[in-house]
Each structure stands twice: as structure tokens, then as C-alpha cells.
N, C-alpha and C positions, 0 to 999 in steps of 0.2 A: 378205421381211418384208411384213406386211400393211399396207395403207394405212389409217390410222385413220379417214379420212373415209369410206372404203367401209364400214368396220365400223359407224360411227355411223349412216349412212344405211340400212344393212342392218337394223339393229335397229329403226329407225323403220318400215321397210316391213313387217316380219313381226309387229310388235306388234298384238295383237288387242284391240279395245276390250271392256271388261267391261260387260254390260248394266246400264243404270240406269233409273230411273223414266221418263226421257224417251226411252228407246231402244225402246219397245214400240209397235207399231201394232196396234190392235184393230179387228176387222171383225165385223159381223153377217152370218153366212152364210145362215141360214134363220130367218125370224121369223113363220112362219105360225101359231104357237101351239103350245106344248108340243112343240117339236122340238129334237132334239139329245141325247137320252138314249143312253147306252152308246156313246160316240164312239170311233172308231178312226181315227187320222191316219197317212197314209203320203205320201211324196213320190215323184213319178215321176222318170224319169231326168234331167229338166231341172230338178228341184227344185220343180216345181209342186205345191201341196198338194191332196190328195184325202182326203175324209172319208166314212166310213160311219157311220150312226147310225139310230135309229128314233124314230118319233113315238108319242105316247100313243095315237093311233088304230090303232097296230099296223103301220104301213107302214115297211118298210126303205127307207132313202133313201141316195143317194150324191151327194156334192157335189164338183165339180171346178172349180178356179179357173184360168181361162185369161186372162192379162193381168190386168185389174182386175175381171173379171166372173165370178161364180159361176154355174155351170150345174148344175142339180139334177135328178136322175132318181129315180123310184120304182122300186126293184128288185123288191120283193115287197110284196104287200098284207097279209102275215101275218108279224109279227115281234114278239118279246117278250123277247129275252135279249141278252146282251153280243155286240156285233159285233166282228169281227177282220178287218182289211184288209191285204192284201199285193199286190205286183205280180209278174208273171212276167217272164221275160227279154225278152218282146216289149213290155212296158209295159202289159199288160192287167190290170185289177183283178180280185181274187178276194176273196170275203167268206164267212166262216163266221158263222152266226147260228142262231136257232131261233124257231119259233112255240110255241104252247102245247102242241103235240102231237109235234113232231119236230125233230131236229137237221138243219139245212140248210146247203147250200153253193151259192154263186152265182158264176159265172164269166162275164166279158165277153169275147166273141170279136172285138170290133171293130165289131159292128153290133147285137148283141142280148145279153141276159143268159140264160144257161142255168142252170137251178136243179135241184139234185138233193136228194133226201131220203136221209139215211143210215139204213139199215134197222135196225129193232129198238132204236132209241134214242128213247124216247118221253118220258122224264122225265130232265132233265139240268140242269146249271148250268155257267156260265163257260167256254164253248169258246174256244180260242185256235188260230189258224191259221198254218201255214207251208207253203211249197212246197219239194219236194225238187229235186234237180238235173234231173230229167226234167220238172219243172213239175207234178207230181202233188200233190194236197192232202193234208196231214197235220193232224190236229186232236186236241188234248188236251181232255178234257172230263170232268166228274164225272157219272157215270150213276147215277141213283137207282133203287133197287129196294126196294119197301116204304118204310121210313124210312131205309134205308141208302144212303149215297152212296159210290161207289168211283171212284177215279181210273182213267180209261180212255184209250185211244189209238186213234183211228180213222184209217185211211189208205186211199187209192185205189191198188190194185196194178197198174193198167193195164186191168183188166177188171171189177173190182168193189170194193166197200168191205169192208175187214177191220177188225174191232174187237177190241182186246186189253184185258184187265184189267191195269192196272199195279200198283195197290196196293189189295188187297181188304180192308184194315182198315176198320172202321166209321168213318164220318165223314170219309173222305179225298175229295179231288177238288174242293174249293172253291178259288176264286181261282187257277185254273190259268194258267200262262204257258208257251208252247212256243217252243223254238228248236232248229234243227238244226245240228250241228257240220259241219266241213269234209268229213267222210265221209258226211254225211246221216243220222247217228244222232240220234234225238230226245233232247232234254233238257227236263225239265219241273220248274218250281217250283210249289208248291201248299201249301195249308194243310190241316192235320189238325185239323178242328174238334172232334173228340172229345178229343184230348189237348192242343189249343191250341198246336200246334207248327208251325213252318215246315219243310217237307220238300222234298227234291230227288230226282228220279228220272232215271237215265241208262241208256239202252240200250247194251249193250256188244257187240251183234251176235248174242247168243244169249239173254240174260236181262236183266231190269231190276235195276239196282243202286240201292237206295233208302237214303237217309240222312237223319237229322234235322239240320237246319242250326242252328236256334235253338229252345230249349225253355225259355228264361228268362221265365216268365210266360205270358200269353196273347198269342201272337205269330203272324205269318204272314198276316194278312189283306191282301187286295189285292196279292198278290205280282206283281212284274214282272221278267222274266228277260231278260238279254242275255249273250252270250258275247264275251269279249275276243279279241284277235288271236291268242292262244295257245289258244283254245278253252275257257278257264276260265270257269265260271259266275259271274255277278254278279247279285244280287237286291236290289231295293228292296221294302219292305213296311211294314205298320203294326203297331206294338206297342200292343195294346189296353190292357194293364196300365198302362203308363207314359204312354200317349197320345202316343207319339213316332213320328217317321219314322226307320226304320233301314235300314241297307245292309250286306249280307253279300257277301264276295268270296272265292273260293277261290284261294289263292296257290300251289297245286301240292302243298301238304302239309296245310293245315288251313284252316278258315273264319276269316276276319277280319271281325269285326262291329263296326260303328260306329253311334252315334246321330248322325243327320244334323241333326235339328231337334227341340228339346224345348220350344219356346216355346208352351205351351198344348196344345190338342188338334190336333196337326198330323200330316199323313201319310196322310190319306184318299185313296184312288184314286191312288196314285203311279204314274207312268209313267217308265220308265228307258230311257236311250239312252247309248251310249258314243261318244266322239269318236275321231278318228284316232289319238290318243295313249292310248287306253283310259281316259281320264278320264270318270267317270260324271256324268251330268246327270239331274236328276229334276224333273218337274213334279208338283204335288200340291195337295190342298185344305187350307186352314186352317179347321177346323170351328168354332173359337171366333168367328172374324170372317167366316166364309163367303167367303173370298177365295182367289185363285189365288196359289200361291207357286212359286218356282223355285230350285233349289239346284244348284250346280256345284262340283266338286272341282278346285282349281287346282294340285294337286300337293302341297299341304301342309295346306290347310284347306278347309272348305266355305264357299263364298260364297253367301249366301241373301238373297233379296229378295222382296218382295210386288209382284205385278203389279197396279197400281191400275186402277180404272175398268172392270174386266171385267164385274162384276155384283155383286149383293148376296148371292147364294147359288150359288157355283160348285162343280160336281161333275163326275165322269166326265172327268177330264183324260186327254189322250193327247199324247205328246211325240215329235217327230222332229227330227233335226239336219240342216240343209241341207249342201250340199257344202263350205261354208266352216266348218262346225261350229257355226253359230248356231242357237238354238232356235226351233222352231215348235210351237205348242200349240193343240189343239182342246179345247173344254170346253163344258159345258152350263150356261147361266145359268138356274137354276131360278126365280129371282125374276121374270124376264121371260119365261121359257118359250122362249128362243131359243138357237140354236147360235152360239157365238163361235169366232173364229179369231184367234190372237195370234202375232205374229212379231217377232223382234228386227230392228231397222233399224240398219244401220251408219251412225253419225253422220258428217256432213260434217266435214272438218278445220276447226277453229276458227281465229279470227284469231291467237290466241296460238300455236297449232301452226304456222301459216304463218310467223309472225314467228320462231319457234324454228328452223324449217327455213332461213329466210333467214340467221339468225345463224350457223347451222352452215356455210352456204355461204361466208360471209365468213371464218369461222375456217379453213375448208379452204383457201381461196385464200391466206390469210396463212401457213398451214403450208407450202403448196407454195412460196411465195416464200422463206420461211426455209430450206427444204430446198435450193432452187436456189442461194441465197447461200452456204450452207455448202459445197456441192459446188464452186462457183466458187472459194471461198477455199482449199479443199484443193488444187485444181488449180494455183492461183497459187503456193501455198507449195511445192508439189513442183517447179514450174518454176523458182522462184527458187533453190531448193536446188541444182538441177542446173546452173543458170547460174553460181552462185557456185563450185561444184566445178570447172566448166570454167575459170573465171578463175584458180584456184589451179594448175590443170594448165599453163595457158599461162605463168604466172609473173607476179610482181608488178611494178608500175611500167612495164608495157608498154602501148602505146596500146590494144591489143585488150582487155587485162584491164580497163583503165580504163573503156572503153565498156560492158563487161559489168556492172561494179559499178554504173555510173550507171543502167543499165537495171533492175537488181535493186532499187535504191533507189526508182525511179519506181513499180515494181509494188508494192513494199511500202507506199508512201504511198497508192496507190489502194486497196489491200486494207484499210488502216486506215480510210480514209474510208467505204468501202462497209460495213464492219463497224459503224461508228457509226451510219450511216443505218438499219441493220436492228436497232438497239437493243442491239447486243452491246458488251461491255466489251473492254478491251485483252487480257484473257486468255481471252476466250470463243472 
């Protein structure tokens, strides 16, 4: 049988606080002026935040917080497009990005940045980076030829860069988001701007399998992809027609699509992450109020809140979950021209919680005393029964039988007195 006190205290220990307006800590990472565009946030193995971003002057920058201090480096003096940051197995950062003429890739070796230019990719949009099991970079990107944009996939094969066309239909390759499955096969979500659809491409080892996820209206902007623990794709994106944040998840048989938030023009620049239980978390912009919002699925409904005091015009959100599943968010405050970092802070136990724990402790002690009294009563009753049986065996009206019956009476009186002290009735 389980001890109820252990169950109660166990529930208290595993309960996770839900973020509230008072639970967020906001930091200014870089405030040199117009800094923080196209942010990408990742956490190192210890949960320390790292952010890639670029400035209006065209510099690609990398910020790392160690303790309470942000250390900022300039990675490249030419950058103009979306940045994408990941870490390798040794904890070194890797970034995909581009300038006005070329798609680029930067890797830190522990002492310096090594920068490569992907050949024959001169006009492009929205690159997204992942590393395979060997630590080699893979990038989804929309490559533009004339006025046509095609979804493409570039990867380093160990000796050089290879570039494949994934979807050659007109207008594909915007808002790409890349993830690799457990076998290292690439998965890409993206928007088809010609048909205004959300699409998904998966490499099966020999060819690209492409499907339309959502075609209800003008959908698919700012797609963000994550794979759950079974390798199933999950995508957050913006519905332009209805001005809503939406979420699509493959359940193994079909796509399940939900509207996450429909309170005004919401869902710009969504960033998706899944926790250890495969529950989705999304950071995004509210375009009506120019604020940062955060949505988390609790298993039955979406819990949504506005993160206050981040800025008057927040864009380019990027979300990561720390090892405990709590949200960390990087974003650009356009009104002030600064890069912001926001993290959930686990609140200290309140006085009421401490009083509640104390009350549970008193209840547990009372329950243990009650349990001990019941066990003692049961032992006494069994012993009295055995002694009375022994007196009948000896025979009535003998000195030995009389002594046994007197002893039984004494034990019974003691039992009744103890039962009354513990709050029990005669029949309890």
C-alpha cells in the first residue's frame, strides 16, 4: 500500500509552476543601435543562452551569456539575412546566414570563426541550419533564379558542398525550417508563396516526398518545424487570411491543425519548441499591440500570455526550452533598436505554500499516529482473544482461569481508553 503522505509530497515536488507576468526576467543583450535583427537562440549543454543576430550595419554578431555577463563577438562584417544557430557535440556554435551576394556558413573551433561560402548560391532567402551525426552542416534555403524561388537543400559531404533542388515549383522555398530525423534524413517545412500553402518535404533516402499541410486560405508564413520523440513533424505558422497563429502536427496518419491564438493579428515570427513530453511551446509577435506572446499546450488547452515590458515593437522571436522545460526567448525590440533576452524564472515558494507544506506535515504525523494506534488495538484484540480461549481450555472457576480473565479485562479497559484518546468511538 502506498503511503498517502509520500504521494502528497511527491505531487508537490513534481508540480511545475505556470509562467505568469511576474515570472519573466528581461535583459538587454546588445544596445549599440539597431542590433538584434533575425535572431536565433540556442542553449549550450549547461543551459547557457547563445544568440546569433545581425545589425543594420551588416555585421553578423554572436552573444554568449556566462553568469550575469553577455560577451559579444562580431563573426562577419557582411550579413543581411536570417541567421540560424546550432551547437555541435563539442559545444561549439555554428551559424548559417548570408550577405547580399552569397549564402554563408560560420563555425567556431574554440578559438576562431571559420567562414565558408556555399558555391553558386547568390540569391536566396530564409536559410535554416542543422548538423548531422558527423557534425556536418545541412541547410534548407530558397534559391532564387530570375524571379523564381525554389526550395533547395545544401549540405557538406565531407569534402565539398552539394546542393539539391527539393521543390522546383514556382514560388516555393520561403520561410524554410529544417530538422533532421534520428536517421539523419532532412525534413523541411516551408511556404509556397505562389499557391499560399504550407508545405512539408521529407527525404526518404532516395527521393523527396512533398505534401501540402494546409491550403485553407493564405497560410504557411514564418513556418517553424520541430520533430517529436517519434520523429513526427510539428509546425507553427501564420495564417495571413485569418490573421491567426496556427499549429499543425502529424499523428502518424494525417495532419491535425489547430488555431492557437486568434485575438487580433497574432502569430508573426513564431518559434516552436517541444518539451520532454512532446507538448508544443510557441513564442510569437502580436502585430496589433507590437508585443511578445507565449503559448504552451498543457495537454488539453493552449495557455497564452503576453510577456510585458519587453518593448513597444517586438519582432524576430526565437524560442528554446531549458533542461527543466522552461522557456527562453530572444527577440528584437524595434522601437528601441536593441536585442532582448527573456527567460522564465522559477518563483520562490510563497508563505502560503510553506504553511501548506507545514500543515501537510502535521497531517502526516497525525495519520501515522492513527495508524500506529489501530495496529496496537488490533494486536491487543488478538492477544485478548487468545488469552480468553486459553482460559476456556483450562476450565472455569480455577485460579489460573480467573487470573487470565482479569488480565483480559485490564487490557480491554486500556484499549477503550486509548481508543477514546485517539478520537474513536466504541465501535471504531
